[in-house]
C-alpha positions in Angstrom: 6.4 -26.4 0.5 3.0 -24.8 1.3 0.4 -24.9 -1.2 -1.0 -21.3 -2.4 -4.7 -21.2 -2.4 -6.9 -19.4 -4.7 -7.4 -16.9 -1.1 -3.2 -16.6 -1.0 -3.3 -15.8 -4.6 -6.2 -13.0 -4.2 -4.6 -11.5 -1.3 -1.0 -11.2 -3.3 -2.9 -9.7 -6.2 -4.5 -7.0 -4.0 -1.0 -6.4 -2.5 0.5 -6.0 -5.8 -2.5 -3.9 -7.1 -1.7 -1.8 -3.8 2.2 -1.5 -4.3 2.0 -0.7 -8.0 0.8 3.1 -7.3 3.8 5.0 -5.5 1.3 7.0 -3.3 -0.5 3.7 -2.1 2.9 2.1 -1.4 4.2 5.1 0.3 0.8 5.3 2.4 1.8 1.6 3.5 5.1 2.3 4.6 3.6 5.2 6.5 1.4 3.3 8.0 3.8 0.9 9.4 4.7 3.3 12.2 1.1 3.3 13.5 -2.2 5.1 13.0 -2.5 8.2 10.9 -5.2 10.8 9.9 -5.9 11.6 6.1 -4.8 15.2 6.2 -1.8 14.2 8.1 -0.8 11.6 5.7 -1.6 14.1 2.6 0.7 16.6 4.0 3.5 14.3 5.0 3.3 12.8 1.4 2.8 15.7 -0.3 -0.6 14.9 -2.4 -4.1 16.8 -2.1 -6.4 15.6 0.3 -8.6 14.5 -2.7 -5.8 12.1 -4.0 -5.2 10.6 -0.2 -9.0 10.3 -0.1 -9.1 8.0 -3.2 -6.0 6.4 -2.2 -7.1 5.3 1.1 -10.5 4.0 -0.2 -8.5 1.7 -2.6 -6.4 0.4 0.3 -9.8 0.0 2.3 -11.2 -2.0 -0.7 -8.0 -4.1 -1.0 -8.5 -5.1 2.6 -5.1 -3.6 3.5 -6.2 -0.6 6.0 -8.9 -0.2 8.3 -10.7 3.1 9.2 -11.5 4.0 12.9 -13.7 6.8 13.5 -12.4 9.1 16.2 -14.8 12.0 17.0 -14.9 14.0 13.6 -11.7 12.5 12.3 -10.6 8.8 11.0 -7.7 7.4 11.7 -6.5 4.8 9.4 -4.0 1.9 10.0 -2.6 -1.6 8.6 -5.6 -4.0 8.7 -3.4 -7.1 9.7 -0.6 -6.9 12.2 1.6 -9.1 9.8 1.6 -6.2 7.3 4.2 -4.1 8.6 7.0 -6.9 8.9 5.9 -8.1 5.5 6.6 -4.8 4.2 9.7 -4.4 6.0 10.9 -7.4 4.2 9.8 -6.6 1.2 12.1 -3.6 1.6 14.9 -5.5 2.0 14.7 -7.5 -1.3 17.3 -6.6 -3.8 16.1 -6.4 -7.4 18.2 -6.1 -10.5 16.0 -4.3 -13.1 16.7 -4.2 -16.9 17.0 -0.1 -17.2 14.7 -0.1 -20.1 12.1 -2.8 -19.1 9.6 -0.2 -17.3 10.6 3.1 -18.8 7.9 6.0 -18.7 6.6 4.6 -22.3 5.3 1.7 -20.3 6.3 -1.8 -19.1 7.4 -4.8 -21.3 7.2 -7.2 -18.7 3.5 -7.9 -19.4 
């Protein structure tokens, strides 16, 4: 078994933070297919450009996406080639969730 370092723990915490928001999770999943522009992502995900901008800034801060200027536009992509297969594996995980655990009133898991 590989021992987790503080770097591993910090990386997982950033990933957990990113996935804790449905819009950020949807952005990461959309970027598995390749680079995309914020306006295209906003339209595809049904959010405003301001919301998209804020969420992409968060994902950049977490180190999960990179931005590449392309003329007057900026393309966003997953920051590491291992992220796409990792997200695909996470989608394969089957969880049994207690129905009342994380209801709208808040999560009791903490």
